[in-house]
A tleap script that builds the chain and sets N, CA, C and O, in Angstrom:
source leaprc.protein.ff14SB
mol = sequence {
  NMET SER THR ASN ILE ASN GLU LEU ALA LYS
  ASN PHE GLY ASP ILE LEU ASN ALA GLU PRO
  GLU VAL GLU ASN GLY MET CYS GLU VAL GLU
  ILE GLU ARG ASP LEU ASP VAL THR VAL GLN
  GLY ARG PRO PHE LYS SER GLU LEU SER MET
  GLU ILE HIE PHE GLU SER LEU GLU ASP ASP
  GLY THR ALA LEU ASN HIE ALA GLU ILE VAL
  VAL LEU PRO GLU GLU ILE PRO GLU PHE THR
  ARG THR LEU GLY LYS ASN ASP LEU THR VAL
  THR ALA LEU HIE ASN HIE TRP LEU PHE ALA
  GLU PRO SER ILE LYS TYR LEU HIE VAL GLN
  SER VAL GLU LYS PRO GLU GLU PHE ALA GLN
  LYS LEU ALA GLU SER ILE LYS VAL LEU LYS
  CLYS
}
set mol.1.N position { 0.855 -1.179 0.000 }
set mol.1.CA position { 0.000 0.000 0.000 }
set mol.1.C position { 0.896 1.236 0.000 }
set mol.1.O position { 1.792 1.366 0.834 }
set mol.2.N position { 0.648 2.124 -0.929 }
set mol.2.CA position { 1.506 3.295 -1.084 }
set mol.2.C position { 1.205 4.396 -0.060 }
set mol.2.O position { 2.037 5.275 0.164 }
set mol.3.N position { 0.041 4.353 0.549 }
set mol.3.CA position { -0.348 5.379 1.505 }
set mol.3.C position { -0.109 4.887 2.932 }
set mol.3.O position { -0.496 3.771 3.280 }
set mol.4.N position { 0.525 5.714 3.750 }
set mol.4.CA position { 0.760 5.373 5.149 }
set mol.4.C position { -0.529 5.646 5.929 }
set mol.4.O position { -0.947 6.794 6.075 }
set mol.5.N position { -1.150 4.578 6.425 }
set mol.5.CA position { -2.451 4.708 7.087 }
set mol.5.C position { -2.372 5.543 8.365 }
set mol.5.O position { -3.319 6.258 8.692 }
set mol.6.N position { -1.258 5.462 9.089 }
set mol.6.CA position { -1.144 6.240 10.325 }
set mol.6.C position { -1.050 7.733 10.042 }
set mol.6.O position { -1.631 8.547 10.760 }
set mol.7.N position { -0.318 8.087 8.998 }
set mol.7.CA position { -0.220 9.502 8.603 }
set mol.7.C position { -1.576 9.996 8.096 }
set mol.7.O position { -2.007 11.100 8.426 }
set mol.8.N position { -2.232 9.176 7.301 }
set mol.8.CA position { -3.555 9.505 6.781 }
set mol.8.C position { -4.562 9.665 7.926 }
set mol.8.O position { -5.376 10.588 7.923 }
set mol.9.N position { -4.496 8.751 8.905 }
set mol.9.CA position { -5.392 8.823 10.064 }
set mol.9.C position { -5.165 10.107 10.854 }
set mol.9.O position { -6.121 10.721 11.328 }
set mol.10.N position { -3.914 10.514 10.998 }
set mol.10.CA position { -3.617 11.762 11.714 }
set mol.10.C position { -4.253 12.945 10.991 }
set mol.10.O position { -4.870 13.802 11.624 }
set mol.11.N position { -4.105 12.996 9.671 }
set mol.11.CA position { -4.706 14.078 8.881 }
set mol.11.C position { -6.233 14.038 8.990 }
set mol.11.O position { -6.871 15.082 9.132 }
set mol.12.N position { -6.814 12.852 8.926 }
set mol.12.CA position { -8.257 12.640 9.060 }
set mol.12.C position { -8.739 13.194 10.400 }
set mol.12.O position { -9.725 13.927 10.463 }
set mol.13.N position { -8.027 12.832 11.472 }
set mol.13.CA position { -8.370 13.322 12.811 }
set mol.13.C position { -8.205 14.821 12.947 }
set mol.13.O position { -9.026 15.490 13.574 }
set mol.14.N position { -7.131 15.351 12.352 }
set mol.14.CA position { -6.895 16.801 12.411 }
set mol.14.C position { -8.041 17.571 11.758 }
set mol.14.O position { -8.503 18.577 12.296 }
set mol.15.N position { -8.495 17.098 10.603 }
set mol.15.CA position { -9.590 17.763 9.894 }
set mol.15.C position { -10.861 17.759 10.749 }
set mol.15.O position { -11.604 18.740 10.783 }
set mol.16.N position { -11.096 16.638 11.439 }
set mol.16.CA position { -12.309 16.491 12.251 }
set mol.16.C position { -12.116 16.947 13.694 }
set mol.16.O position { -13.037 16.871 14.508 }
set mol.17.N position { -10.908 17.421 14.003 }
set mol.17.CA position { -10.578 17.912 15.345 }
set mol.17.C position { -10.836 16.841 16.414 }
set mol.17.O position { -11.454 17.102 17.446 }
set mol.18.N position { -10.342 15.631 16.133 }
set mol.18.CA position { -10.531 14.509 17.057 }
set mol.18.C position { -9.343 13.554 16.934 }
set mol.18.O position { -8.608 13.575 15.946 }
set mol.19.N position { -9.176 12.741 17.933 }
set mol.19.CA position { -8.064 11.787 17.981 }
set mol.19.C position { -8.441 10.499 17.233 }
set mol.19.O position { -9.428 9.850 17.580 }
set mol.20.N position { -7.658 10.125 16.204 }
set mol.20.CA position { -7.967 8.904 15.459 }
set mol.20.C position { -7.405 7.659 16.144 }
set mol.20.O position { -6.401 7.728 16.853 }
set mol.21.N position { -8.051 6.548 15.927 }
set mol.21.CA position { -7.550 5.245 16.355 }
set mol.21.C position { -7.478 4.357 15.127 }
set mol.21.O position { -8.430 4.291 14.348 }
set mol.22.N position { -6.347 3.670 14.948 }
set mol.22.CA position { -6.166 2.782 13.805 }
set mol.22.C position { -6.026 1.357 14.318 }
set mol.22.O position { -5.225 1.075 15.209 }
set mol.23.N position { -6.820 0.468 13.738 }
set mol.23.CA position { -6.746 -0.946 14.096 }
set mol.23.C position { -7.213 -1.791 12.919 }
set mol.23.O position { -8.271 -1.533 12.344 }
set mol.24.N position { -6.432 -2.789 12.566 }
set mol.24.CA position { -6.777 -3.726 11.482 }
set mol.24.C position { -7.126 -3.020 10.175 }
set mol.24.O position { -8.076 -3.407 9.495 }
set mol.25.N position { -6.365 -1.991 9.822 }
set mol.25.CA position { -6.582 -1.294 8.562 }
set mol.25.C position { -7.786 -0.367 8.544 }
set mol.25.O position { -8.190 0.109 7.483 }
set mol.26.N position { -8.362 -0.108 9.714 }
set mol.26.CA position { -9.512 0.788 9.814 }
set mol.26.C position { -9.167 1.948 10.740 }
set mol.26.O position { -8.504 1.763 11.761 }
set mol.27.N position { -9.614 3.118 10.384 }
set mol.27.CA position { -9.432 4.299 11.229 }
set mol.27.C position { -10.788 4.732 11.753 }
set mol.27.O position { -11.770 4.778 11.012 }
set mol.28.N position { -10.829 5.050 13.042 }
set mol.28.CA position { -12.066 5.529 13.665 }
set mol.28.C position { -11.777 6.813 14.422 }
set mol.28.O position { -10.761 6.945 15.105 }
set mol.29.N position { -12.695 7.749 14.282 }
set mol.29.CA position { -12.674 8.991 15.043 }
set mol.29.C position { -14.029 9.090 15.726 }
set mol.29.O position { -15.065 8.852 15.105 }
set mol.30.N position { -14.016 9.438 16.991 }
set mol.30.CA position { -15.275 9.589 17.726 }
set mol.30.C position { -15.351 11.002 18.279 }
set mol.30.O position { -14.421 11.487 18.924 }
set mol.31.N position { -16.477 11.654 18.015 }
set mol.31.CA position { -16.711 13.013 18.491 }
set mol.31.C position { -17.975 12.995 19.337 }
set mol.31.O position { -19.062 12.691 18.845 }
set mol.32.N position { -17.821 13.324 20.613 }
set mol.32.CA position { -18.968 13.336 21.528 }
set mol.32.C position { -19.835 14.560 21.271 }
set mol.32.O position { -19.328 15.647 20.991 }
set mol.33.N position { -21.139 14.375 21.369 }
set mol.33.CA position { -22.077 15.488 21.313 }
set mol.33.C position { -22.584 15.757 22.718 }
set mol.33.O position { -22.890 14.826 23.464 }
set mol.34.N position { -22.672 17.010 23.073 }
set mol.34.CA position { -23.153 17.403 24.393 }
set mol.34.C position { -24.643 17.699 24.298 }
set mol.34.O position { -25.056 18.854 24.194 }
set mol.35.N position { -25.442 16.636 24.336 }
set mol.35.CA position { -26.894 16.762 24.207 }
set mol.35.C position { -27.546 16.400 25.535 }
set mol.35.O position { -27.074 15.523 26.260 }
set mol.36.N position { -28.632 17.088 25.835 }
set mol.36.CA position { -29.392 16.828 27.052 }
set mol.36.C position { -30.514 15.846 26.703 }
set mol.36.O position { -31.579 16.246 26.232 }
set mol.37.N position { -30.260 14.549 26.943 }
set mol.37.CA position { -31.187 13.493 26.558 }
set mol.37.C position { -31.514 12.635 27.780 }
set mol.37.O position { -30.656 12.383 28.626 }
set mol.38.N position { -32.754 12.197 27.853 }
set mol.38.CA position { -33.135 11.210 28.870 }
set mol.38.C position { -33.735 9.994 28.153 }
set mol.38.O position { -34.315 10.115 27.074 }
set mol.39.N position { -33.582 8.834 28.772 }
set mol.39.CA position { -34.236 7.613 28.318 }
set mol.39.C position { -35.024 7.085 29.512 }
set mol.39.O position { -34.456 6.807 30.569 }
set mol.40.N position { -36.319 6.952 29.336 }
set mol.40.CA position { -37.249 6.570 30.400 }
set mol.40.C position { -37.069 7.462 31.625 }
set mol.40.O position { -37.109 7.003 32.766 }
set mol.41.N position { -36.871 8.752 31.352 }
set mol.41.CA position { -36.759 9.738 32.414 }
set mol.41.C position { -35.399 9.818 33.089 }
set mol.41.O position { -35.212 10.629 33.996 }
set mol.42.N position { -34.447 8.994 32.668 }
set mol.42.CA position { -33.105 8.992 33.282 }
set mol.42.C position { -32.098 9.662 32.360 }
set mol.42.O position { -32.175 9.506 31.141 }
set mol.43.N position { -31.143 10.414 32.933 }
set mol.43.CA position { -30.102 11.028 32.105 }
set mol.43.C position { -29.383 9.964 31.266 }
set mol.43.O position { -29.077 8.872 31.746 }
set mol.44.N position { -29.125 10.312 30.009 }
set mol.44.CA position { -28.542 9.373 29.037 }
set mol.44.C position { -27.322 10.018 28.406 }
set mol.44.O position { -27.445 11.059 27.759 }
set mol.45.N position { -26.152 9.429 28.577 }
set mol.45.CA position { -24.925 9.994 28.008 }
set mol.45.C position { -24.222 9.043 27.047 }
set mol.45.O position { -23.352 9.472 26.289 }
set mol.46.N position { -24.583 7.749 27.063 }
set mol.46.CA position { -23.936 6.825 26.131 }
set mol.46.C position { -24.566 6.977 24.749 }
set mol.46.O position { -25.696 7.448 24.619 }
set mol.47.N position { -23.844 6.586 23.754 }
set mol.47.CA position { -24.307 6.618 22.364 }
set mol.47.C position { -24.760 7.998 21.902 }
set mol.47.O position { -25.733 8.127 21.158 }
set mol.48.N position { -24.052 9.016 22.345 }
set mol.48.CA position { -24.328 10.385 21.892 }
set mol.48.C position { -23.129 10.935 21.131 }
set mol.48.O position { -22.783 12.109 21.263 }
set mol.49.N position { -22.505 10.088 20.345 }
set mol.49.CA position { -21.310 10.525 19.633 }
set mol.49.C position { -21.475 10.346 18.132 }
set mol.49.O position { -22.385 9.674 17.645 }
set mol.50.N position { -20.550 10.981 17.425 }
set mol.50.CA position { -20.411 10.780 15.992 }
set mol.50.C position { -19.277 9.778 15.833 }
set mol.50.O position { -18.168 10.016 16.313 }
set mol.51.N position { -19.538 8.677 15.175 }
set mol.51.CA position { -18.513 7.682 14.906 }
set mol.51.C position { -18.196 7.731 13.421 }
set mol.51.O position { -19.048 7.445 12.580 }
set mol.52.N position { -16.950 8.101 13.110 }
set mol.52.CA position { -16.549 8.373 11.737 }
set mol.52.C position { -15.381 7.452 11.385 }
set mol.52.O position { -14.405 7.373 12.130 }
set mol.53.N position { -15.480 6.761 10.255 }
set mol.53.CA position { -14.491 5.745 9.890 }
set mol.53.C position { -14.028 5.866 8.442 }
set mol.53.O position { -14.708 6.434 7.588 }
set mol.54.N position { -12.838 5.307 8.203 }
set mol.54.CA position { -12.471 4.909 6.853 }
set mol.54.C position { -11.783 3.561 6.933 }
set mol.54.O position { -11.123 3.241 7.921 }
set mol.55.N position { -11.946 2.771 5.872 }
set mol.55.CA position { -11.360 1.434 5.798 }
set mol.55.C position { -11.263 1.031 4.336 }
set mol.55.O position { -11.689 1.770 3.448 }
set mol.56.N position { -10.701 -0.143 4.091 }
set mol.56.CA position { -10.534 -0.657 2.725 }
set mol.56.C position { -9.796 0.347 1.852 }
set mol.56.O position { -10.221 0.663 0.741 }
set mol.57.N position { -8.686 0.840 2.378 }
set mol.57.CA position { -7.859 1.830 1.673 }
set mol.57.C position { -7.209 1.194 0.452 }
set mol.57.O position { -6.580 0.141 0.558 }
set mol.58.N position { -7.358 1.820 -0.687 }
set mol.58.CA position { -6.786 1.336 -1.947 }
set mol.58.C position { -5.488 2.068 -2.268 }
set mol.58.O position { -5.181 3.098 -1.669 }
set mol.59.N position { -4.739 1.533 -3.209 }
set mol.59.CA position { -3.463 2.142 -3.599 }
set mol.59.C position { -3.634 3.550 -4.169 }
set mol.59.O position { -2.716 4.366 -4.083 }
set mol.60.N position { -4.807 3.843 -4.754 }
set mol.60.CA position { -5.040 5.179 -5.311 }
set mol.60.C position { -5.421 6.201 -4.238 }
set mol.60.O position { -5.684 7.363 -4.548 }
set mol.61.N position { -5.449 5.762 -2.968 }
set mol.61.CA position { -5.742 6.679 -1.868 }
set mol.61.C position { -7.204 6.776 -1.504 }
set mol.61.O position { -7.557 7.470 -0.552 }
set mol.62.N position { -8.079 6.081 -2.256 }
set mol.62.CA position { -9.498 6.103 -1.911 }
set mol.62.C position { -9.808 5.007 -0.884 }
set mol.62.O position { -9.075 4.027 -0.753 }
set mol.63.N position { -10.895 5.202 -0.174 }
set mol.63.CA position { -11.313 4.255 0.856 }
set mol.63.C position { -12.837 4.276 0.968 }
set mol.63.O position { -13.513 5.156 0.435 }
set mol.64.N position { -13.343 3.283 1.673 }
set mol.64.CA position { -14.747 3.308 2.070 }
set mol.64.C position { -14.815 4.170 3.322 }
set mol.64.O position { -14.202 3.847 4.340 }
set mol.65.N position { -15.551 5.255 3.245 }
set mol.65.CA position { -15.718 6.194 4.358 }
set mol.65.C position { -17.155 6.105 4.832 }
set mol.65.O position { -18.080 6.047 4.023 }
set mol.66.N position { -17.343 6.093 6.143 }
set mol.66.CA position { -18.706 6.034 6.646 }
set mol.66.C position { -18.776 6.608 8.053 }
set mol.66.O position { -17.790 6.631 8.790 }
set mol.67.N position { -19.973 7.071 8.401 }
set mol.67.CA position { -20.166 7.690 9.708 }
set mol.67.C position { -21.577 7.428 10.193 }
set mol.67.O position { -22.510 7.279 9.404 }
set mol.68.N position { -21.710 7.377 11.505 }
set mol.68.CA position { -23.013 7.346 12.154 }
set mol.68.C position { -23.053 8.559 13.068 }
set mol.68.O position { -22.237 8.694 13.979 }
set mol.69.N position { -24.010 9.439 12.813 }
set mol.69.CA position { -24.099 10.712 13.515 }
set mol.69.C position { -25.412 10.767 14.292 }
set mol.69.O position { -26.483 10.561 13.721 }
set mol.70.N position { -25.331 11.043 15.590 }
set mol.70.CA position { -26.551 11.220 16.381 }
set mol.70.C position { -27.056 12.645 16.131 }
set mol.70.O position { -26.301 13.611 16.234 }
set mol.71.N position { -28.351 12.755 15.799 }
set mol.71.CA position { -28.928 14.060 15.476 }
set mol.71.C position { -30.255 14.241 16.197 }
set mol.71.O position { -30.971 13.285 16.494 }
set mol.72.N position { -30.548 15.485 16.462 }
set mol.72.CA position { -31.858 15.847 17.006 }
set mol.72.C position { -32.831 15.983 15.835 }
set mol.72.O position { -32.415 16.355 14.738 }
set mol.73.N position { -34.105 15.693 16.041 }
set mol.73.CA position { -35.070 15.765 14.932 }
set mol.73.C position { -35.047 17.108 14.190 }
set mol.73.O position { -35.142 17.144 12.964 }
set mol.74.N position { -34.922 18.198 14.930 }
set mol.74.CA position { -34.944 19.514 14.271 }
set mol.74.C position { -33.676 19.794 13.455 }
set mol.74.O position { -33.670 20.716 12.639 }
set mol.75.N position { -32.612 19.024 13.656 }
set mol.75.CA position { -31.364 19.201 12.898 }
set mol.75.C position { -31.389 18.462 11.561 }
set mol.75.O position { -30.599 18.769 10.669 }
set mol.76.N position { -32.282 17.502 11.420 }
set mol.76.CA position { -32.259 16.610 10.256 }
set mol.76.C position { -32.408 17.351 8.923 }
set mol.76.O position { -31.604 17.099 8.025 }
set mol.77.N position { -33.378 18.245 8.737 }
set mol.77.CA position { -33.521 18.881 7.412 }
set mol.77.C position { -32.271 19.631 6.953 }
set mol.77.O position { -31.786 19.406 5.844 }
set mol.78.N position { -31.753 20.510 7.791 }
set mol.78.CA position { -30.582 21.298 7.372 }
set mol.78.C position { -29.340 20.421 7.230 }
set mol.78.O position { -28.548 20.611 6.307 }
set mol.79.N position { -29.168 19.470 8.133 }
set mol.79.CA position { -28.001 18.592 8.075 }
set mol.79.C position { -28.021 17.747 6.799 }
set mol.79.O position { -26.997 17.628 6.127 }
set mol.80.N position { -29.167 17.163 6.457 }
set mol.80.CA position { -29.229 16.338 5.244 }
set mol.80.C position { -29.049 17.188 3.983 }
set mol.80.O position { -28.452 16.727 3.010 }
set mol.81.N position { -29.559 18.427 3.991 }
set mol.81.CA position { -29.332 19.334 2.851 }
set mol.81.C position { -27.842 19.613 2.690 }
set mol.81.O position { -27.314 19.595 1.578 }
set mol.82.N position { -27.177 19.869 3.801 }
set mol.82.CA position { -25.745 20.183 3.760 }
set mol.82.C position { -24.939 18.966 3.302 }
set mol.82.O position { -23.998 19.106 2.521 }
set mol.83.N position { -25.302 17.783 3.781 }
set mol.83.CA position { -24.631 16.567 3.323 }
set mol.83.C position { -24.785 16.410 1.816 }
set mol.83.O position { -23.823 16.083 1.120 }
set mol.84.N position { -26.001 16.644 1.311 }
set mol.84.CA position { -26.259 16.554 -0.124 }
set mol.84.C position { -25.437 17.549 -0.924 }
set mol.84.O position { -24.892 17.208 -1.974 }
set mol.85.N position { -25.345 18.776 -0.433 }
set mol.85.CA position { -24.527 19.794 -1.109 }
set mol.85.C position { -23.062 19.376 -1.159 }
set mol.85.O position { -22.327 19.774 -2.063 }
set mol.86.N position { -22.643 18.574 -0.185 }
set mol.86.CA position { -21.261 18.099 -0.129 }
set mol.86.C position { -21.090 16.718 -0.780 }
set mol.86.O position { -20.073 16.052 -0.585 }
set mol.87.N position { -22.099 16.300 -1.556 }
set mol.87.CA position { -22.055 15.025 -2.287 }
set mol.87.C position { -21.797 13.815 -1.399 }
set mol.87.O position { -21.079 12.891 -1.782 }
set mol.88.N position { -22.392 13.830 -0.207 }
set mol.88.CA position { -22.301 12.675 0.683 }
set mol.88.C position { -23.652 11.971 0.694 }
set mol.88.O position { -24.696 12.619 0.758 }
set mol.89.N position { -23.629 10.664 0.632 }
set mol.89.CA position { -24.838 9.863 0.535 }
set mol.89.C position { -25.348 9.471 1.915 }
set mol.89.O position { -24.622 8.875 2.711 }
set mol.90.N position { -26.597 9.810 2.187 }
set mol.90.CA position { -27.256 9.368 3.414 }
set mol.90.C position { -27.789 7.968 3.128 }
set mol.90.O position { -28.560 7.767 2.190 }
set mol.91.N position { -27.367 6.989 3.957 }
set mol.91.CA position { -27.758 5.599 3.710 }
set mol.91.C position { -28.784 5.088 4.709 }
set mol.91.O position { -29.421 4.064 4.461 }
set mol.92.N position { -28.960 5.774 5.828 }
set mol.92.CA position { -29.966 5.349 6.802 }
set mol.92.C position { -30.237 6.479 7.775 }
set mol.92.O position { -29.380 7.322 8.037 }
set mol.93.N position { -31.452 6.474 8.304 }
set mol.93.CA position { -31.848 7.387 9.370 }
set mol.93.C position { -32.827 6.618 10.232 }
set mol.93.O position { -33.887 6.209 9.757 }
set mol.94.N position { -32.484 6.417 11.489 }
set mol.94.CA position { -33.312 5.574 12.349 }
set mol.94.C position { -33.134 5.951 13.811 }
set mol.94.O position { -32.275 6.760 14.164 }
set mol.95.N position { -33.953 5.358 14.640 }
set mol.95.CA position { -33.817 5.565 16.073 }
set mol.95.C position { -33.199 4.320 16.700 }
set mol.95.O position { -33.204 3.246 16.099 }
set mol.96.N position { -32.674 4.470 17.894 }
set mol.96.CA position { -32.206 3.341 18.701 }
set mol.96.C position { -33.070 3.210 19.948 }
set mol.96.O position { -33.276 2.108 20.456 }
set mol.97.N position { -33.568 4.330 20.435 }
set mol.97.CA position { -34.220 4.378 21.742 }
set mol.97.C position { -35.653 4.858 21.602 }
set mol.97.O position { -35.895 5.990 21.182 }
set mol.98.N position { -36.599 4.006 21.952 }
set mol.98.CA position { -38.011 4.363 21.819 }
set mol.98.C position { -38.468 5.370 22.867 }
set mol.98.O position { -39.410 6.126 22.629 }
set mol.99.N position { -37.818 5.388 24.012 }
set mol.99.CA position { -38.261 6.262 25.094 }
set mol.99.C position { -37.283 7.402 25.365 }
set mol.99.O position { -37.165 7.869 26.497 }
set mol.100.N position { -36.582 7.848 24.318 }
set mol.100.CA position { -35.642 8.966 24.457 }
set mol.100.C position { -36.400 10.278 24.335 }
set mol.100.O position { -37.349 10.403 23.562 }
set mol.101.N position { -35.956 11.244 25.116 }
set mol.101.CA position { -36.516 12.597 25.066 }
set mol.101.C position { -35.361 13.583 25.059 }
set mol.101.O position { -34.640 13.649 26.054 }
set mol.102.N position { -35.140 14.352 24.005 }
set mol.102.CA position { -35.884 14.326 22.749 }
set mol.102.C position { -35.629 13.019 21.985 }
set mol.102.O position { -34.733 12.250 22.333 }
set mol.103.N position { -36.412 12.788 20.966 }
set mol.103.CA position { -36.346 11.554 20.185 }
set mol.103.C position { -35.140 11.605 19.239 }
set mol.103.O position { -35.282 11.940 18.063 }
set mol.104.N position { -33.959 11.273 19.759 }
set mol.104.CA position { -32.740 11.342 18.956 }
set mol.104.C position { -32.750 10.294 17.845 }
set mol.104.O position { -33.331 9.218 17.982 }
set mol.105.N position { -32.091 10.641 16.747 }
set mol.105.CA position { -31.996 9.762 15.580 }
set mol.105.C position { -30.521 9.533 15.256 }
set mol.105.O position { -29.643 10.275 15.698 }
set mol.106.N position { -30.279 8.494 14.478 }
set mol.106.CA position { -28.923 8.154 14.060 }
set mol.106.C position { -28.901 8.152 12.540 }
set mol.106.O position { -29.621 7.388 11.898 }
set mol.107.N position { -28.068 9.014 11.974 }
set mol.107.CA position { -27.981 9.185 10.537 }
set mol.107.C position { -26.668 8.566 10.058 }
set mol.107.O position { -25.605 8.843 10.614 }
set mol.108.N position { -26.748 7.731 9.026 }
set mol.108.CA position { -25.563 7.102 8.442 }
set mol.108.C position { -25.257 7.774 7.115 }
set mol.108.O position { -26.155 8.077 6.330 }
set mol.109.N position { -23.979 7.998 6.881 }
set mol.109.CA position { -23.530 8.626 5.647 }
set mol.109.C position { -22.292 7.873 5.172 }
set mol.109.O position { -21.515 7.371 5.983 }
set mol.110.N position { -22.111 7.797 3.847 }
set mol.110.CA position { -20.936 7.091 3.343 }
set mol.110.C position { -20.498 7.643 1.999 }
set mol.110.O position { -21.235 8.355 1.317 }
set mol.111.N position { -19.251 7.280 1.639 }
set mol.111.CA position { -18.705 7.622 0.333 }
set mol.111.C position { -17.502 6.728 0.057 }
set mol.111.O position { -16.946 6.108 0.963 }
set mol.112.N position { -17.116 6.677 -1.209 }
set mol.112.CA position { -15.846 6.079 -1.601 }
set mol.112.C position { -15.063 7.201 -2.244 }
set mol.112.O position { -15.367 7.632 -3.356 }
set mol.113.N position { -14.052 7.668 -1.535 }
set mol.113.CA position { -13.190 8.757 -1.980 }
set mol.113.C position { -11.998 8.809 -1.038 }
set mol.113.O position { -11.883 7.972 -0.143 }
set mol.114.N position { -11.127 9.762 -1.222 }
set mol.114.CA position { -9.998 9.910 -0.311 }
set mol.114.C position { -10.524 10.308 1.070 }
set mol.114.O position { -11.372 11.195 1.176 }
set mol.115.N position { -10.032 9.665 2.120 }
set mol.115.CA position { -10.537 9.957 3.463 }
set mol.115.C position { -10.461 11.435 3.851 }
set mol.115.O position { -11.346 11.939 4.542 }
set mol.116.N position { -9.419 12.123 3.413 }
set mol.116.CA position { -9.314 13.550 3.743 }
set mol.116.C position { -10.452 14.342 3.113 }
set mol.116.O position { -10.965 15.280 3.723 }
set mol.117.N position { -10.849 13.976 1.903 }
set mol.117.CA position { -11.954 14.666 1.233 }
set mol.117.C position { -13.265 14.420 1.980 }
set mol.117.O position { -14.056 15.339 2.189 }
set mol.118.N position { -13.480 13.159 2.380 }
set mol.118.CA position { -14.674 12.822 3.165 }
set mol.118.C position { -14.693 13.604 4.472 }
set mol.118.O position { -15.711 14.188 4.843 }
set mol.119.N position { -13.561 13.609 5.164 }
set mol.119.CA position { -13.471 14.315 6.446 }
set mol.119.C position { -13.764 15.805 6.272 }
set mol.119.O position { -14.464 16.400 7.091 }
set mol.120.N position { -13.233 16.404 5.211 }
set mol.120.CA position { -13.460 17.829 4.953 }
set mol.120.C position { -14.939 18.109 4.706 }
set mol.120.O position { -15.494 19.065 5.248 }
set mol.121.N position { -15.574 17.275 3.886 }
set mol.121.CA position { -17.001 17.444 3.585 }
set mol.121.C position { -17.850 17.248 4.841 }
set mol.121.O position { -18.793 18.000 5.089 }
set mol.122.N position { -17.504 16.229 5.628 }
set mol.122.CA position { -18.268 15.961 6.840 }
set mol.122.C position { -18.067 17.069 7.866 }
set mol.122.O position { -19.021 17.494 8.517 }
set mol.123.N position { -16.832 17.538 8.014 }
set mol.123.CA position { -16.548 18.631 8.950 }
set mol.123.C position { -17.361 19.867 8.585 }
set mol.123.O position { -17.880 20.557 9.463 }
set mol.124.N position { -17.468 20.143 7.300 }
set mol.124.CA position { -18.266 21.288 6.834 }
set mol.124.C position { -19.746 21.073 7.160 }
set mol.124.O position { -20.429 21.997 7.602 }
set mol.125.N position { -20.231 19.865 6.943 }
set mol.125.CA position { -21.641 19.552 7.207 }
set mol.125.C position { -21.973 19.617 8.695 }
set mol.125.O position { -23.046 20.087 9.074 }
set mol.126.N position { -21.062 19.151 9.529 }
set mol.126.CA position { -21.274 19.099 10.982 }
set mol.126.C position { -21.460 20.497 11.579 }
set mol.126.O position { -22.061 20.650 12.643 }
set mol.127.N position { -20.948 21.497 10.899 }
set mol.127.CA position { -21.059 22.866 11.411 }
set mol.127.C position { -22.502 23.306 11.635 }
set mol.127.O position { -22.752 24.205 12.439 }
set mol.128.N position { -23.457 22.689 10.938 }
set mol.128.CA position { -24.858 23.093 11.096 }
set mol.128.C position { -25.511 22.464 12.332 }
set mol.128.O position { -26.618 22.851 12.708 }
set mol.129.N position { -24.835 21.497 12.967 }
set mol.129.CA position { -25.374 20.862 14.169 }
set mol.129.C position { -25.057 21.707 15.383 }
set mol.129.O position { -23.992 22.320 15.461 }
set mol.130.N position { -25.986 21.742 16.339 }
set mol.130.CA position { -25.663 22.419 17.582 }
set mol.130.C position { -24.688 21.515 18.345 }
set mol.130.O position { -24.690 20.300 18.149 }
set mol.131.N position { -23.877 22.086 19.190 }
set mol.131.CA position { -22.851 21.300 19.893 }
set mol.131.C position { -23.478 20.520 20.945 }
set mol.131.O position { -22.795 19.787 21.660 }
savepdb mol mol.pdb
quit
């Protein structure tokens, strides 16, 4: 492989302002969201992050890039518009928790391109989300 995955992962993390982890040819970056959520009336802090990955890196520098982003219902329209403007494909939008308040959703996005390009597009799209 002509591309150094550790160097690429560092650049990927730098673009997303997060610490990358590399294992078995896959890079993962996790960005926590500071959302006020309860499940069945109890404070809920797990599974409130953006999990962003690249894997299956090819010699031409492209990879399978994908992310699962926790979003609030009111963020979905603008966030999906921004993803579309950045040529990122939304592959799923679903809930995990039936008794969450607010009713948080999990949006999946993916692309096959250079990981730095994906990270740049996603970083731009994430700007529309509240912190």
